[in-house]
DSSP file (Angstrom, degrees, kcal/mol; ACC not computed):
  #  RESIDUE AA STRUCTURE BP1 BP2  ACC     N-H-->O    O-->H-N    N-H-->O    O-->H-N    TCO  KAPPA ALPHA  PHI   PSI    X-CA   Y-CA   Z-CA
    1    1 A M     >        0   0    0      0, 0.0     4,-2.1     0, 0.0     5,-0.1   0.000 360.0 360.0 360.0 -44.7    0.0    0.0    0.0
    2    2 A M  H  >  +     0   0    0      2,-0.2     4,-2.4     1,-0.2     5,-0.2   0.876 360.0  52.4 -65.8 -38.6    2.8    2.4    1.0
    3    3 A T  H  > S+     0   0    0      2,-0.2     4,-2.7     1,-0.2    -1,-0.2   0.920 109.1  49.3 -62.2 -45.5    4.7    1.6   -2.2
    4    4 A R  H  > S+     0   0    0      1,-0.2     4,-2.3     2,-0.2    -2,-0.2   0.901 111.5  49.4 -61.9 -41.5    1.6    2.3   -4.4
    5    5 A L  H  X S+     0   0    0     -4,-2.1     4,-2.6     2,-0.2    -1,-0.2   0.900 110.6  50.1 -65.0 -41.8    1.1    5.6   -2.5
    6    6 A F  H  X S+     0   0    0     -4,-2.4     4,-2.9     2,-0.2    -2,-0.2   0.924 110.7  49.3 -60.7 -47.1    4.7    6.6   -3.1
    7    7 A R  H  X S+     0   0    0     -4,-2.7     4,-2.6     2,-0.2    -2,-0.2   0.896 111.8  49.1 -60.0 -41.4    4.5    5.8   -6.8
    8    8 A F  H  X S+     0   0    0     -4,-2.3     4,-2.8     2,-0.2     5,-0.2   0.940 112.7  46.8 -63.8 -47.7    1.3    7.9   -7.1
    9    9 A A  H  X S+     0   0    0     -4,-2.6     4,-2.3     1,-0.2    -2,-0.2   0.903 113.9  48.3 -62.7 -42.1    2.8   10.8   -5.3
   10   10 A F  H  X S+     0   0    0     -4,-2.9     4,-2.3     2,-0.2    -1,-0.2   0.920 112.6  48.5 -64.4 -43.4    6.0   10.6   -7.4
   11   11 A S  H  X S+     0   0    0     -4,-2.6     4,-2.2     2,-0.2    -2,-0.2   0.904 111.9  49.1 -62.6 -42.8    4.0   10.4  -10.6
   12   12 A A  H  X S+     0   0    0     -4,-2.8     4,-1.6     1,-0.2    -1,-0.2   0.915 111.6  48.7 -65.5 -41.6    1.8   13.4   -9.7
   13   13 A A  H  X S+     0   0    0     -4,-2.3     4,-0.8    -5,-0.2    -1,-0.2   0.893 110.4  51.6 -64.7 -38.7    4.9   15.4   -8.8
   14   14 A F  H >< S+     0   0    0     -4,-2.3     3,-0.6     1,-0.2    -2,-0.2   0.886 108.6  51.0 -65.4 -39.1    6.5   14.5  -12.1
   15   15 A L  H 3< S+     0   0    0     -4,-2.2     4,-0.3     1,-0.2    -1,-0.2   0.820 110.1  50.2 -67.4 -31.4    3.4   15.6  -14.1
   16   16 A L  H >X S+     0   0    0     -4,-1.6     3,-0.8     1,-0.2     4,-0.7   0.608  85.6  91.4 -81.2 -12.5    3.4   18.9  -12.3
   17   17 A L  G X< S+     0   0    0     -4,-0.8     3,-1.5    -3,-0.6    -1,-0.2   0.875  81.4  53.2 -54.1 -46.5    7.0   19.6  -13.0
   18   18 A P  G >4 S+     0   0    0      0, 0.0     3,-1.5     0, 0.0    -1,-0.3   0.839 103.2  59.4 -60.7 -30.8    6.4   21.5  -16.3
   19   19 A A  G <4 S+     0   0    0     -3,-0.8    -2,-0.2    -4,-0.3    -3,-0.1   0.702 100.1  57.5 -69.2 -17.7    4.0   23.8  -14.5
   20   20 A A  G << S+     0   0    0     -3,-1.5    -1,-0.3    -4,-0.7     3,-0.1   0.235  76.6 136.4 -97.3  13.8    6.8   24.8  -12.2
   21   21 A A    <   -     0   0    0     -3,-1.5     5,-0.1     1,-0.1    -4,-0.0  -0.316  68.8 -87.5 -59.9 142.7    9.0   26.0  -15.1
   22   22 A P    >>  -     0   0    0      0, 0.0     4,-1.0     0, 0.0     3,-0.9  -0.206  26.7-131.1 -57.0 139.7   10.7   29.3  -14.3
   23   23 A A  H 3> S+     0   0    0      1,-0.2     4,-2.4     2,-0.2     5,-0.2   0.799 104.3  68.2 -58.9 -30.1    8.7   32.4  -15.2
   24   24 A I  H 3> S+     0   0    0      1,-0.2     4,-2.6     2,-0.2    -1,-0.2   0.869  95.9  53.2 -62.5 -36.2   11.8   33.8  -16.9
   25   25 A A  H <> S+     0   0    0     -3,-0.9     4,-2.2     1,-0.2    -1,-0.2   0.894 109.3  49.1 -65.6 -37.6   11.5   31.1  -19.6
   26   26 A Q  H  X S+     0   0    0     -4,-1.0     4,-2.3     2,-0.2    -2,-0.2   0.892 110.7  50.6 -66.4 -39.9    7.9   32.2  -20.2
   27   27 A E  H  X S+     0   0    0     -4,-2.4     4,-2.1     2,-0.2     6,-0.2   0.919 110.6  49.2 -63.0 -43.4    9.0   35.8  -20.5
   28   28 A A  H  X>S+     0   0    0     -4,-2.6     4,-1.8     1,-0.2     5,-1.2   0.919 111.5  49.0 -61.6 -42.9   11.7   35.0  -23.0
   29   29 A A  H  <5S+     0   0    0     -4,-2.2    -1,-0.2     1,-0.2    -2,-0.2   0.902 110.5  51.1 -65.7 -39.6    9.3   33.0  -25.1
   30   30 A A  H  <5S+     0   0    0     -4,-2.3    -1,-0.2     1,-0.2    -2,-0.2   0.864 116.0  40.9 -65.4 -35.2    6.7   35.9  -25.0
   31   31 A S  H  <5S-     0   0    0     -4,-2.1    -1,-0.2    -5,-0.2    -2,-0.2   0.723  99.6-134.5 -84.6 -20.7    9.3   38.4  -26.1
   32   32 A G  T  <5S+     0   0    0     -4,-1.8    -3,-0.2     1,-0.2     2,-0.1   0.712  81.0  68.9  70.3  20.8   11.0   36.1  -28.7
   33   33 A G  S   <S-     0   0    0     -5,-1.2    24,-2.9    -6,-0.2     2,-0.3  -0.319  95.4 -44.2-136.5-140.9   14.3   37.2  -27.3
   34   34 A L  E     -A   56   0A   0     98,-0.4   101,-2.4    95,-0.3     2,-0.4  -0.740  39.1-163.3-102.3 150.4   16.4   36.8  -24.1
   35   35 A A  E     -Ab  55 135A   0     20,-2.1    20,-2.8    -2,-0.3     2,-0.5  -0.997   3.5-169.5-133.7 130.0   15.2   37.1  -20.6
   36   36 A I  E     -Ab  54 136A   0     99,-2.9   101,-1.3    -2,-0.4     2,-0.5  -0.979   3.8-172.8-121.6 124.9   17.6   37.7  -17.6
   37   37 A E  E     -Ab  53 137A   0     16,-2.7    16,-2.3    -2,-0.5     2,-1.0  -0.968  23.0-138.8-117.7 130.3   16.4   37.4  -14.1
   38   38 A L  E     +Ab  52 138A   0     99,-2.7   101,-2.8    -2,-0.5   102,-0.7  -0.791  30.1 174.9 -81.6 106.2   18.4   38.2  -11.0
   39   39 A N  E     +     0   0A   0     12,-2.4     2,-0.3    -2,-1.0    13,-0.2   0.817  55.0   3.0 -88.9 -33.7   17.4   35.3   -8.9
   40   40 A D  E     -A   51   0A   0     11,-1.6    11,-2.7   100,-0.1     2,-0.4  -0.995  45.8-162.6-155.4 148.4   19.6   35.7   -5.8
   41   41 A V  E     +A   50   0A   0     -2,-0.3     9,-0.2     9,-0.2   100,-0.1  -0.985  29.1 163.5-129.9 119.0   22.2   38.0   -4.3
   42   42 A A  E     -A   49   0A   0      7,-2.4     7,-3.5    -2,-0.4     5,-0.1  -0.996  40.7-104.1-143.0 142.6   24.3   36.4   -1.5
   43   43 A P  E     -A   48   0A   0      0, 0.0     2,-0.3     0, 0.0     5,-0.3  -0.324  42.1-176.1 -60.2 145.5   27.5   37.2    0.4
   44   44 A S        -     0   0    0      3,-1.9     3,-0.0    57,-0.1    56,-0.0  -0.835  43.2 -96.5-135.3 174.3   30.4   34.9   -0.7
   45   45 A E  S    S+     0   0    0     -2,-0.3    -1,-0.0     1,-0.2     3,-0.0   0.837 126.0  42.8 -61.5 -33.0   34.0   34.4    0.5
   46   46 A K  S    S-     0   0    0     56,-0.1    57,-2.2    57,-0.0    -1,-0.2   0.751 129.5 -81.7 -84.9 -26.6   35.1   36.7   -2.4
   47   47 A G  E    S- C   0 102A   0     55,-0.3    -3,-1.9    56,-0.2     2,-0.4  -0.586  89.5  -1.7 162.6 -98.2   32.5   39.4   -2.0
   48   48 A C  E     -AC  43 101A   0     53,-1.2    53,-3.0    -5,-0.3     2,-0.5  -0.995  55.6-149.3-134.5 127.6   29.0   39.1   -3.4
   49   49 A K  E     -AC  42 100A   0     -7,-3.5    -7,-2.4    -2,-0.4     2,-0.5  -0.858  10.3-160.7-100.4 126.2   27.6   36.2   -5.5
   50   50 A L  E     -AC  41  99A   0     49,-3.2    49,-2.4    -2,-0.5     2,-0.5  -0.905   1.6-160.3-104.9 131.7   24.9   37.0   -8.1
   51   51 A T  E     -AC  40  98A   0    -11,-2.7   -12,-2.4    -2,-0.5   -11,-1.6  -0.960  12.3-173.9-114.9 124.1   22.7   34.2   -9.4
   52   52 A F  E     -AC  38  97A   0     45,-3.2    45,-2.4    -2,-0.5     2,-0.5  -0.869  20.0-150.7-116.4 148.3   20.9   34.7  -12.7
   53   53 A V  E     -AC  37  96A   0    -16,-2.3   -16,-2.7    -2,-0.3     2,-0.5  -0.990  22.7-168.7-112.7 123.2   18.4   32.7  -14.6
   54   54 A A  E     -AC  36  95A   0     41,-3.3    41,-2.9    -2,-0.5     2,-0.4  -0.958   5.9-168.1-120.8 128.6   18.7   33.3  -18.4
   55   55 A G  E     -AC  35  94A   0    -20,-2.8   -20,-2.1    -2,-0.5     2,-0.6  -0.931   6.9-156.7-115.2 139.4   16.2   32.2  -21.0
   56   56 A N  E     +A   34   0A   0     37,-2.3    36,-2.7    -2,-0.4    37,-0.5  -0.929  22.8 162.0-119.6 107.9   16.8   32.2  -24.8
   57   57 A A        +     0   0    0    -24,-2.9   -23,-0.2    -2,-0.6    -1,-0.1   0.187  39.7 121.7-105.4  13.2   13.7   32.3  -27.0
   58   58 A L  S    S-     0   0    0    -25,-0.2    34,-0.3     2,-0.2   -25,-0.1  -0.375  75.7-119.3 -65.2 156.6   15.7   33.4  -30.0
   59   59 A P  S    S+     0   0    0      0, 0.0     2,-0.3     0, 0.0    -1,-0.1   0.707  96.4  58.6 -69.9 -17.6   15.3   31.1  -33.0
   60   60 A Q  S    S-     0   0    0     30,-0.1     2,-0.2    64,-0.1    -2,-0.2  -0.815  85.4-117.4-114.2 154.7   19.1   30.5  -32.8
   61   61 A S        -     0   0    0     -2,-0.3     2,-0.5    30,-0.1    62,-0.2  -0.552  26.0-131.1 -78.9 149.7   21.4   29.3  -30.1
   62   62 A L  B     -D   89   0B   0     27,-2.4    27,-2.3    -2,-0.2    60,-0.3  -0.929  14.8-168.4-106.1 125.9   24.1   31.6  -28.8
   63   63 A S  S    S+     0   0    0     58,-2.1     2,-0.3    -2,-0.5    59,-0.2   0.714  80.9  10.8 -82.0 -22.3   27.6   30.2  -28.7
   64   64 A K  E     +E  121   0C   0     57,-1.5    57,-3.1    25,-0.1     2,-0.3  -0.917  65.7 168.0-158.9 129.8   28.8   33.2  -26.6
   65   65 A V  E     +E  120   0C   0     22,-1.5    21,-2.2    -2,-0.3    22,-0.5  -0.986   3.5 173.9-143.1 132.8   26.9   36.0  -24.8
   66   66 A S  E     -EF 119  85C   0     53,-2.2    53,-0.9    -2,-0.3     2,-0.4  -0.980  13.7-152.6-136.4 152.0   28.2   38.5  -22.3
   67   67 A F  E     - F   0  84C   0     17,-2.2    17,-2.8    -2,-0.3     2,-0.7  -0.961  14.7-132.6-126.4 141.9   26.5   41.5  -20.7
   68   68 A E  E     -EF 116  83C   0     48,-2.8    47,-2.8    -2,-0.4    48,-1.0  -0.850  30.0-163.4 -91.9 117.2   28.0   44.7  -19.3
   69   69 A F  E     -EF 114  82C   0     13,-3.5    13,-2.5    -2,-0.7     2,-0.5  -0.808  11.6-155.1-103.1 141.1   26.5   45.3  -15.9
   70   70 A V  E     -EF 113  81C   0     43,-2.4    43,-2.1    -2,-0.4     2,-0.5  -0.977  12.5-150.9-112.5 126.4   26.5   48.6  -14.0
   71   71 A L  E     -EF 112  80C   0      9,-2.8     8,-3.4    -2,-0.5     9,-1.1  -0.858   8.2-160.1 -99.8 128.1   26.1   48.3  -10.3
   72   72 A F  E     -EF 111  78C   0     39,-2.6    38,-2.6    -2,-0.5    39,-1.2  -0.876  11.0-136.6-106.2 138.6   24.5   51.2   -8.4
   73   73 A D  E >   -E  109   0C   0      4,-2.9     3,-2.0    -2,-0.4    36,-0.2  -0.163  40.8 -82.6 -82.8-176.5   25.0   51.7   -4.7
   74   74 A Q  T 3  S+     0   0    0     34,-0.7    35,-0.1     1,-0.3    -1,-0.1   0.715 131.0  53.1 -62.1 -22.5   22.3   52.7   -2.1
   75   75 A Q  T 3  S-     0   0    0      2,-0.1    -1,-0.3     0, 0.0     3,-0.1   0.431 120.6-107.6 -91.3  -0.4   22.6   56.4   -3.1
   76   76 A G  S <  S+     0   0    0     -3,-2.0     2,-0.3     1,-0.3    -2,-0.1   0.644  74.7 138.0  83.0  15.7   22.1   55.6   -6.8
   77   77 A L        -     0   0    0      1,-0.1    -4,-2.9     2,-0.0     2,-0.4  -0.692  65.1 -99.8 -93.3 148.2   25.7   56.2   -7.7
   78   78 A V  E     +F   72   0C   0     -2,-0.3    -6,-0.3    -6,-0.2     3,-0.1  -0.530  38.6 179.1 -67.3 118.6   27.7   54.0  -10.0
   79   79 A E  E     -     0   0C   0     -8,-3.4     2,-0.3    -2,-0.4    -1,-0.2   0.887  61.0 -36.2 -85.5 -45.8   29.8   51.7   -7.9
   80   80 A R  E     -F   71   0C   0     -9,-1.1    -9,-2.8     2,-0.0    -1,-0.4  -0.980  47.9-125.3-166.7 167.2   31.4   49.7  -10.7
   81   81 A M  E     +F   70   0C   0     -2,-0.3     2,-0.3   -11,-0.2   -11,-0.2  -0.964  28.2 177.5-122.5 144.9   30.9   48.2  -14.1
   82   82 A A  E     -F   69   0C   0    -13,-2.5   -13,-3.5    -2,-0.4     2,-0.6  -0.995  26.2-137.2-149.6 140.2   31.6   44.6  -15.0
   83   83 A V  E     -F   68   0C   0     -2,-0.3     2,-0.5   -15,-0.3   -15,-0.2  -0.889  23.6-161.6 -97.9 122.5   31.3   42.3  -18.0
   84   84 A L  E     -F   67   0C   0    -17,-2.8   -17,-2.2    -2,-0.6     2,-0.8  -0.919  11.2-139.7-109.3 126.9   29.8   39.0  -17.1
   85   85 A D  E     -F   66   0C   0     -2,-0.5   -19,-0.2   -19,-0.2     3,-0.1  -0.760  17.5-177.6 -90.9 109.1   30.2   36.0  -19.5
   86   86 A F        -     0   0    0    -21,-2.2   -20,-0.2    -2,-0.8    -1,-0.1   0.388  27.5-155.3 -84.3   4.0   27.1   34.0  -19.7
   87   87 A R        -     0   0    0    -22,-0.5   -22,-1.5     2,-0.1    -1,-0.3  -0.326  53.6  -2.8  56.9-129.5   28.9   31.6  -22.1
   88   88 A D        -     0   0    0    -24,-0.2   -25,-0.2    -3,-0.1   -24,-0.1  -0.664  54.2-169.7 -96.5 149.8   26.5   29.7  -24.3
   89   89 A L  B     -D   62   0B   0    -27,-2.3   -27,-2.4    -2,-0.3   -25,-0.1  -0.847  19.4-144.8-136.3  96.8   22.6   29.9  -24.3
   90   90 A P    >   -     0   0    0      0, 0.0     3,-1.7     0, 0.0   -34,-0.3  -0.264  32.5 -91.9 -60.9 146.9   21.0   27.2  -26.4
   91   91 A A  T 3  S+     0   0    0      1,-0.3   -34,-0.2   -32,-0.1   -30,-0.1  -0.346 110.3  10.5 -59.8 134.9   17.7   28.2  -28.3
   92   92 A G  T 3  S+     0   0    0    -36,-2.7     2,-0.3   -34,-0.3    -1,-0.3   0.600 107.4 114.1  73.9  11.3   14.6   27.4  -26.2
   93   93 A K    <   -     0   0    0     -3,-1.7   -37,-2.3   -37,-0.5     2,-0.4  -0.759  55.4-144.4-115.9 159.6   16.6   26.7  -23.1
   94   94 A T  E     -C   55   0A   0     -2,-0.3     2,-0.3   -39,-0.2   -39,-0.2  -0.984  21.0-175.5-120.5 135.0   17.0   28.2  -19.6
   95   95 A K  E     -C   54   0A   0    -41,-2.9   -41,-3.3    -2,-0.4     2,-0.5  -0.939  20.6-135.8-129.5 152.1   20.3   28.2  -17.8
   96   96 A V  E     -C   53   0A   0     -2,-0.3     2,-0.4   -43,-0.2   -43,-0.2  -0.920  23.9-175.0-105.8 132.2   21.5   29.3  -14.4
   97   97 A R  E     -C   52   0A   0    -45,-2.4   -45,-3.2    -2,-0.5     2,-0.4  -0.984   6.6-160.9-128.3 139.1   24.7   31.3  -14.1
   98   98 A Q  E     -C   51   0A   0     -2,-0.4     2,-0.4   -47,-0.2   -47,-0.2  -0.947   6.6-174.6-121.6 142.1   26.5   32.5  -11.0
   99   99 A F  E     -C   50   0A   0    -49,-2.4   -49,-3.2    -2,-0.4     2,-0.5  -1.000  16.0-144.9-137.5 134.3   29.2   35.2  -10.7
  100  100 A D  E     -C   49   0A   0     -2,-0.4   -51,-0.2   -51,-0.2    -2,-0.0  -0.846   8.6-155.8 -94.5 131.6   31.3   36.4   -7.8
  101  101 A L  E >   -C   48   0A   0    -53,-3.0     3,-1.7    -2,-0.5   -53,-1.2  -0.862  20.3-139.8-106.7  96.4   32.0   40.1   -7.6
  102  102 A P  E 3  S+C   47   0A   0      0, 0.0   -55,-0.3     0, 0.0     3,-0.1  -0.242  80.6  11.1 -59.2 139.2   35.2   40.4   -5.5
  103  103 A G  T 3  S+     0   0    0    -57,-2.2     2,-0.5     1,-0.2   -56,-0.2   0.537  97.4 122.3  73.9   5.8   35.3   43.2   -3.0
  104  104 A T    <   -     0   0    0     -3,-1.7     2,-0.5   -58,-0.2    -1,-0.2  -0.890  54.1-145.6-104.9 127.9   31.6   44.0   -3.4
  105  105 A K    >   -     0   0    0     -2,-0.5     3,-1.7     1,-0.1     4,-0.5  -0.815  10.9-142.4 -92.4 126.6   29.3   43.9   -0.4
  106  106 A C  G >  S+     0   0    0     -2,-0.5     3,-1.6   -59,-0.4    -1,-0.1   0.862  98.3  59.4 -54.6 -41.5   25.8   42.7   -1.3
  107  107 A E  G 3  S+     0   0    0      1,-0.3    -1,-0.3    -3,-0.1   -33,-0.0   0.688  99.5  59.3 -67.0 -15.7   24.1   45.1    1.1
  108  108 A S  G <  S+     0   0    0     -3,-1.7   -34,-0.7   -35,-0.1     2,-0.6   0.621  86.2  90.1 -86.5 -11.6   25.7   48.1   -0.8
  109  109 A V  E <   +E   73   0C   0     -3,-1.6   -36,-0.2    -4,-0.5     3,-0.1  -0.759  42.3 168.2 -91.1 119.5   24.1   47.1   -4.1
  110  110 A K  E     -     0   0C   0    -38,-2.6    33,-1.8    -2,-0.6     2,-0.3   0.830  64.1  -7.4 -94.3 -41.9   20.7   48.7   -4.8
  111  111 A S  E     -Eg  72 143C   0    -39,-1.2   -39,-2.6    31,-0.2     2,-0.4  -0.980  53.4-140.6-152.8 162.8   20.3   48.0   -8.5
  112  112 A L  E     -Eg  71 144C   0     31,-2.8    33,-2.4    -2,-0.3     2,-0.4  -0.968  11.1-160.0-126.1 144.6   21.9   46.6  -11.6
  113  113 A L  E     -Eg  70 145C   0    -43,-2.1   -43,-2.4    -2,-0.4     2,-1.0  -0.991  17.2-138.7-123.1 129.4   21.6   47.9  -15.2
  114  114 A I  E     +E   69   0C   0     31,-2.7   -45,-0.2    -2,-0.4     3,-0.1  -0.798  29.0 176.8 -82.9 106.0   22.4   45.8  -18.2
  115  115 A N  E     -     0   0C   0    -47,-2.8     2,-0.3    -2,-1.0    -1,-0.2   0.817  54.2 -21.9 -81.9 -35.4   24.2   48.4  -20.2
  116  116 A D  E     -E   68   0C   0    -48,-1.0   -48,-2.8    -3,-0.1    -1,-0.2  -0.969  49.1-120.6-165.8 167.8   25.2   46.5  -23.3
  117  117 A A  E     -     0   0C   0     -2,-0.3   -50,-0.2   -50,-0.2    13,-0.1  -0.796  25.3-179.4-122.9  87.1   25.9   43.0  -24.7
  118  118 A P  E    S+     0   0C   0      0, 0.0     2,-0.4     0, 0.0   -51,-0.1   0.778  75.7  38.4 -59.6 -27.0   29.6   43.1  -25.9
  119  119 A A  E     +E   66   0C   0    -53,-0.9   -53,-2.2    -3,-0.1     2,-0.2  -0.990  57.1 153.7-127.5 123.9   29.3   39.5  -27.1
  120  120 A C  E     +E   65   0C   0     -2,-0.4     2,-0.4   -55,-0.2   -55,-0.2  -0.694  25.7 165.1-146.3  86.8   26.2   38.1  -28.8
  121  121 A V  E     +E   64   0C   0    -57,-3.1   -58,-2.1    -2,-0.2   -57,-1.5  -0.896   9.3 117.6-120.8 132.9   27.5   35.3  -31.1
  122  122 A G    >   -     0   0    0     -2,-0.4     3,-2.2     3,-0.3     2,-0.3  -0.898  68.9 -67.8-177.5 159.5   25.7   32.5  -32.8
  123  123 A D  T 3  S-     0   0    0      1,-0.3   -62,-0.1    -2,-0.3     3,-0.1  -0.402 121.2  -2.5 -59.7 119.4   25.1   31.3  -36.4
  124  124 A G  T 3  S+     0   0    0     -2,-0.3     2,-0.5     1,-0.2    -1,-0.3   0.593  98.1 141.7  76.3  11.5   22.8   33.8  -38.1
  125  125 A V    <   -     0   0    0     -3,-2.2    -3,-0.3   -64,-0.1    -1,-0.2  -0.758  50.8-130.6 -92.8 126.6   22.5   36.0  -35.0
  126  126 A D    >   -     0   0    0     -2,-0.5     3,-1.9     1,-0.1     4,-0.3  -0.478  21.5-122.2 -67.5 142.5   22.5   39.7  -35.4
  127  127 A K  T 3  S+     0   0    0      1,-0.3     3,-0.3    -2,-0.1    -1,-0.1   0.717 112.5  50.2 -64.9 -19.0   25.0   41.4  -33.0
  128  128 A N  T >> S+     0   0    0      1,-0.2     4,-2.0     2,-0.1     3,-1.2   0.469  81.6  96.3 -94.0  -2.2   22.1   43.5  -31.5
  129  129 A A  T <4 S+     0   0    0     -3,-1.9   -95,-0.3     1,-0.3    -1,-0.2   0.777  76.8  59.5 -61.2 -28.5   19.8   40.5  -30.9
  130  130 A C  T 34 S+     0   0    0     -4,-0.3    -1,-0.3    -3,-0.3   -96,-0.1   0.767 114.5  34.7 -73.5 -23.9   20.8   40.1  -27.2
  131  131 A M  T X4 S+     0   0    0     -3,-1.2     3,-1.6   -14,-0.1     2,-0.4   0.724  95.3  95.1 -99.4 -27.5   19.7   43.6  -26.3
  132  132 A T  T 3< S-     0   0    0     -4,-2.0   -98,-0.4     1,-0.3    -4,-0.0  -0.529 108.0  -5.3 -71.5 120.4   16.7   43.9  -28.6
  133  133 A G  T 3  S+     0   0    0     -2,-0.4    -1,-0.3     1,-0.2  -100,-0.2   0.657  89.3 171.8  71.8  16.8   13.5   42.9  -26.7
  134  134 A L    <   -     0   0    0     -3,-1.6     2,-0.4    12,-0.1    -1,-0.2  -0.385  19.4-152.5 -61.6 129.1   15.6   41.9  -23.6
  135  135 A K  E     -b   35   0A   0   -101,-2.4   -99,-2.9    -2,-0.1     2,-0.3  -0.892  14.9-174.0-104.2 132.9   13.3   41.2  -20.6
  136  136 A T  E     +b   36   0A   0     -2,-0.4     2,-0.3  -101,-0.2   -99,-0.2  -0.905  11.3 154.4-125.8 157.7   14.7   41.7  -17.1
  137  137 A G  E     -b   37   0A   0   -101,-1.3   -99,-2.7    -2,-0.3     2,-0.4  -0.968  23.7-139.4-165.9 170.4   13.4   41.0  -13.7
  138  138 A S  E     -b   38   0A   0     -2,-0.3   -99,-0.2  -101,-0.2     5,-0.0  -0.995  17.2-175.2-145.4 137.4   14.5   40.3  -10.1
  139  139 A K  S    S+     0   0    0   -101,-2.8  -100,-0.2    -2,-0.4     2,-0.2   0.296  75.5  75.8-105.0   4.0   13.4   38.0   -7.4
  140  140 A S  S    S-     0   0    0   -102,-0.7  -100,-0.1     2,-0.4  -102,-0.1  -0.466  99.0-100.3-105.6 179.5   15.9   39.5   -5.0
  141  141 A A  S    S+     0   0    0     -2,-0.2     2,-0.5  -100,-0.1    -1,-0.0   0.632 102.0  87.0 -75.0 -13.3   15.9   42.8   -3.1
  142  142 A V  S    S-     0   0    0   -104,-0.1    -2,-0.4   -31,-0.1   -31,-0.2  -0.761  80.9-130.8 -90.2 128.3   18.3   44.2   -5.8
  143  143 A E  E     -g  111   0C   0    -33,-1.8   -31,-2.8    -2,-0.5     2,-0.4  -0.533  15.4-154.4 -79.1 142.9   16.4   45.6   -8.9
  144  144 A L  E     -g  112   0C   0    -33,-0.2     2,-0.3    -2,-0.2   -31,-0.2  -0.985  13.4-176.6-119.9 125.1   17.5   44.6  -12.4
  145  145 A K  E      g  113   0C   0    -33,-2.4   -31,-2.7    -2,-0.4    -8,-0.1  -0.885 360.0 360.0-120.0 152.6   16.9   46.9  -15.4
  146  146 A G              0   0    0     -2,-0.3   -12,-0.1   -33,-0.2   -33,-0.1   0.387 360.0 360.0-111.9 360.0   17.6   46.3  -19.1
C-alpha cells in the first residue's frame, strides 16, 4: 500500500514539473528574445555572489553571450561596471549562471543595469539580438533593469 502511494505521489509530482518552469523562460518565449532574471544575491568568500536565470527564446542558439552590468549603490551612484560572461545559451533553453563580484558587499548594491551586450554570437545571430527585446526581472531585493 505504501509503495503504491509513493508511486502515485512521485507520478503526480513528475506531471506537475512542467507547471513549475521558471517564469523567466515564459517571459523569454513571449518576447521572442532573451530574458535575464536576477534570482539571488548572497555574500560569498570573495564578495557578493549574483545568481541569474537566463532564457533564450531566439530562434538561434548563442555560442557566446556576455553582458556589461552597471552596479549602483544605495545612493544611486555607479559603484562599478563589470562584463559577465554567460557563455552559451541554447535556443529554447533556460540556464542558471553565477558570478562572484570580488570586493563588493551585497548590502551596498541597490540595483543593476544591463548596459550592453559586448558579445552576442551565434550562427545567423544579429549582434544586437541580445539587447533587442531583452526582458529583465529580479526575485531579490536588488532591482535589475535592461
